[in-house]
N, C-alpha and C positions, 0 to 999 in steps of 0.2 A: 504494500500500500504506500503511495507516495503522499507528499505534503498537500498537493493540490486536491487529491481525492479526499483526504482527511478534512480539509477545509470545506469542501462541498458538503460532506456529511454534516459537519457542524452547522453550516449555513442553512441547510434544509431543516435541521432540527429546530433551529430558532433564529430566523433571519435577523432579529433585532437584539440578539444576545450581546453580552458584554464584550466579546471578542470576535463577533461574526464577520467583521470587516478587516480584522487584523491579518497580516500575512505571516506565515511561519518561515523564518530564515532557512535557507537551503542546507545549513549545517545541522539542522535537526531532522531526524527521521523517526518514523513510528517503528517501535520494536514489537509492540503487540498490544493486546487489550486484555483486561481482566478486572474483576471486582476487587480492587486493592483495599478499599475501605469498608467492605462488607455491607453496603447499603442496598444491594440487590441490582445494581446497574453497572455495566462495564465502563471502566475508565480507560484512558489511553496512556500507554507508557512510551515516552520519547527518549531518544539518545542523541547527544550532540557529538560531532566529530572530535571534539576535544575530550570526550569521555564522560561528560556530565549526563546524568539521568534525571528525569522528572516525570511526574504523571499529571494528567489533567483529569480530575474527578468529574464524573457526569453529574449534572444537576438535575433536580426534579423537573425542570422545565425543558430538558433536552439539550441544554447548552453544555459546553465543556470549558469552564473557566481556566485560563492559563495559570499555571502553577510554577513557572520557571524560576521564581524567586527561591523556591525550596529545592532547586536542582542540587544534586551532590555529585562529586567527582568519583568516577569508577576507573579502575585500572584499565588501560586500553587492551590488555591481554585477556580481560574477562568479558566474555560474550554471553548474550542471552541464549540459552539452550531451549527454553520453552516457558510458557506461562500456564498455570493451572492451579487448582485448589488442592495442592499436594498433601496438606495437613488435615483437610476435611473440616476446616473451621469457617467456611463460607467466605473466605477472603482469598484473592489471587496471590499466588506465590510465584517467585521468579526462580527458574532453574538456571544456574550459572555454569559455564564451562570455560576453560582456559583455551586460548587460541593455539597453545602448544600441544593440545590434546589431553591435558590433565584435568 
């Protein structure tokens, strides 16, 4: 999924939303989706080319408020292997893998 598609999804969900007309810089890409905060709606996980990760939690109105202020730096060798509720607690978990195969 690319940034343009993600933005179209967001705009269709709520055209007048807080960031409906924002553009996502090309150094951010979507890693995946999952219900990371356990509220029953999928959120979007983003990764920057510099290694920062952030998520956009889904709102009750269908919008995805930007959450880049809470982005945290992840080692560039650590890649997302998958997203799912691996612990069975109703929240999305991230499966990590190292680029060296470990």
